[in-house]
C-alpha positions in Angstrom: 324.2 50.3 37.4 327.9 52.2 36.9 327.5 51.9 33.1 324.1 53.1 33.4 325.3 56.2 35.4 328.3 56.8 33.4 326.1 56.8 30.0 323.7 59.2 31.8 326.5 61.4 32.3 327.9 61.5 29.1 324.4 62.0 27.6 323.9 64.9 30.0 327.2 66.3 28.7 326.3 66.0 25.2 322.7 67.6 25.8 324.4 70.6 27.4 326.9 70.9 24.5 324.1 70.8 22.1 322.0 73.3 23.9 325.1 75.5 24.3 325.1 75.4 20.4 321.6 76.0 19.8 321.8 78.8 22.2 324.6 80.6 20.1 322.6 79.9 16.8 320.1 83.0 17.5 322.6 85.5 19.0 325.2 84.7 15.9 322.4 85.0 13.7 321.3 88.3 15.0 324.9 89.3 14.9 325.1 88.8 11.2 321.9 90.6 10.7 323.0 93.6 12.5 326.0 94.1 10.6 323.9 93.9 7.4 321.9 96.4 8.5 324.7 98.7 9.2 326.3 98.0 6.1 322.8 99.1 4.4 322.9 102.3 6.1 321.6 101.5 9.6 319.1 104.2 10.7 318.6 105.3 7.3 317.9 101.7 6.1 315.7 101.0 9.2 313.8 104.3 8.2 312.5 103.6 4.9 308.6 104.0 4.8 308.3 103.8 0.9 310.1 103.9 -2.1 309.5 105.0 -6.1 311.6 102.7 -8.3 312.1 103.4 -12.1 313.9 100.5 -14.2 313.7 97.8 -17.0 312.1 94.4 -16.2 313.3 91.2 -18.1 311.4 88.3 -18.2 313.1 85.0 -19.7 311.5 81.9 -21.2 312.5 78.3 -20.9 314.8 78.7 -24.0 316.4 81.6 -22.4 314.8 84.5 -24.6 313.8 87.5 -22.8 311.1 90.0 -23.1 311.8 93.5 -22.0 309.5 96.2 -20.6 310.2 99.5 -18.6 308.6 99.7 -15.3 307.5 102.3 -12.4 307.4 100.8 -8.9 305.7 102.5 -6.1 305.6 100.8 -2.6 304.5 101.7 0.9 305.5 99.9 3.8 303.5 99.0 7.1 301.0 97.8 5.8 302.2 96.9 2.4 300.6 99.0 -0.3 302.0 98.2 -4.0 301.8 99.8 -7.4 303.1 98.2 -10.2 303.4 99.6 -13.8 304.6 98.3 -17.0 304.0 99.9 -20.6 302.6 103.0 -21.4 299.3 104.7 -22.6 297.2 101.8 -24.2 299.8 99.2 -23.5 300.0 100.3 -19.8 299.2 97.4 -17.2 299.0 98.5 -13.5 299.0 96.3 -10.8 297.7 97.6 -7.4 297.8 95.6 -4.0 296.7 97.1 -0.9 296.9 94.9 2.1 295.5 97.4 4.5 292.0 96.7 3.0 292.9 93.4 1.6 292.0 94.3 -2.1 293.7 94.8 -5.5 293.1 95.9 -9.0 294.5 95.4 -12.5 294.1 98.6 -14.6 294.9 98.0 -18.4 295.2 100.9 -20.8 292.8 103.5 -19.9 289.6 102.2 -19.9 289.7 98.8 -18.2 289.7 98.0 -14.2 289.4 94.6 -13.0 289.6 93.1 -9.6 292.5 91.0 -8.4 291.0 87.8 -7.1 291.2 87.2 -3.2 293.5 84.3 -3.9 296.2 86.2 -5.8 296.1 88.8 -2.9 297.1 86.0 -0.7 299.8 85.0 -2.9 301.1 88.1 -3.2 301.2 88.9 0.7 303.0 85.6 0.9 305.7 86.7 -1.5 305.7 90.0 0.3 306.9 87.7 3.5 309.8 86.6 1.4 311.1 89.9 0.4 314.7 90.4 1.8 314.0 93.8 3.4 310.7 92.6 4.7 312.9 89.7 6.5 315.6 91.9 7.8 313.6 94.8 9.0 310.3 93.2 10.2 310.4 89.5 10.6 313.8 88.9 12.6 311.6 88.9 15.9 308.5 87.9 14.7 306.8 85.1 16.7 307.2 81.5 15.8 310.4 83.2 13.7 313.7 80.7 14.1 317.0 81.8 12.9 319.8 79.4 12.2 323.4 80.4 11.4 325.7 78.7 8.9 329.5 79.8 8.9 331.8 79.9 5.6 332.7 76.4 6.2 328.9 75.2 6.3 328.0 77.1 2.9 329.0 75.7 -0.4 331.4 77.9 -2.5 334.8 79.5 -1.9 334.1 80.3 1.7 333.2 83.9 1.0 329.7 83.9 2.6 327.9 83.0 5.6 324.2 82.5 6.0 320.9 82.8 8.2 318.3 80.4 7.3 315.0 82.0 8.4 312.5 79.5 9.5 308.9 80.7 10.1 305.8 79.3 12.0 304.4 77.8 9.1 307.8 76.0 8.3 308.6 78.3 5.3 312.6 78.6 4.9 314.3 81.5 3.4 318.2 81.6 3.6 320.1 84.7 3.2 323.5 84.7 2.5 325.7 87.4 3.3 329.4 88.6 2.3 332.0 88.0 4.8 333.9 91.2 4.1 331.4 94.0 3.3 328.4 92.2 5.2 325.8 92.7 2.5 323.1 90.4 1.9 324.1 89.2 -1.7 321.9 86.4 -2.3 318.5 84.6 -1.0 317.3 81.0 -1.6 313.9 79.4 -1.1 311.6 76.7 -2.3 308.2 77.1 -3.8 305.6 74.5 -4.8 304.4 75.3 -8.4 300.8 75.0 -9.5 301.0 71.4 -10.4 302.8 70.4 -7.1 306.5 70.1 -8.5 309.2 71.8 -5.8 311.4 74.5 -7.5 314.4 76.1 -5.9 314.6 79.8 -6.4 317.4 81.9 -5.8 317.6 85.5 -6.4 321.2 87.4 -6.5 321.8 91.2 -5.6 324.5 93.2 -7.4 325.4 96.6 -8.5 325.4 98.5 -5.0 325.1 102.2 -4.7 324.4 104.5 -2.0 321.3 106.6 -2.3 320.0 108.9 0.2 322.4 107.3 3.0 320.8 103.9 1.9 323.3 101.2 0.4 321.0 99.5 -2.1 321.4 96.9 -5.0 320.4 98.4 -8.6 320.3 94.9 -10.0 318.8 91.6 -9.2 318.9 88.1 -11.1 316.4 85.7 -10.6 316.6 81.9 -11.1 314.3 78.9 -10.8 315.9 75.8 -10.8 319.3 77.4 -11.7 317.7 79.1 -14.9 317.4 82.5 -15.3 313.6 83.7 -15.0 313.9 87.6 -14.1 316.3 90.3 -14.4 315.6 93.9 -12.9 317.6 97.0 -13.3 316.8 99.7 -11.3 317.7 103.3 -13.1 316.0 105.9 -10.5 315.1 105.1 -6.6 313.7 107.5 -4.2 313.0 106.9 -0.8 310.5 108.5 1.6 309.1 110.6 -1.0 305.4 111.7 -1.5 303.3 109.1 -2.9 299.4 110.1 -3.4 297.4 107.8 -1.3 294.9 107.3 -4.3 297.5 105.2 -6.2 296.6 102.5 -3.9 292.8 102.7 -4.5 290.6 101.5 -7.1 291.4 103.4 -10.1 288.7 105.7 -11.5 288.3 105.8 -15.2 288.0 109.0 -17.0 284.9 109.4 -19.2 
């Protein structure tokens, strides 16, 4: 009986210790996220309603060869509306997603418009949920979202980073790595299942940070799939909270 009571007491102590650790996790994670938001501009960062980007987009094949195209990107938040254009004139391709009405279109050149399939719109919405800014600004307190903090001793590397794992109600995990000194989010990591059922590791690194309109923002992002470079994005111009015509996110009307 004494052994049973002793074991019960020890179990209770361990349980209390674990509960204390688990209780500390969200608060430490929120602390790291708050520091990152402050480092990126605080109220200015949180106040972003839309942006317009101009830049260069590189796509790499399995051999490491790249194709380059200039791009224009108009994005509005809450709800998400996106217009992404590559090329010009007859070689122009414009992808429009409007999650407010659950529709999308592809405009090719000047004389071709097609609906984006519903399944692709759903895939786009899933991708949006993994966007680093959406995670930091909108999903931290989402119902069903769990946050797990990892200190520099738990993160592989040279001890320069700490991390927060965002685990949502659908069991989707996205880890953001923060620099210990600057508090900036420098990397994300997640896993996806491709069209043939293979699990792939996706990583994105954010560099070349500049302060624009009071917002500290990265002008370069490198994207990796299973350790191999898949995309690079270089932003040459960016404007926050500008005037974007509402018709940019509606079905294009072709000129006759």
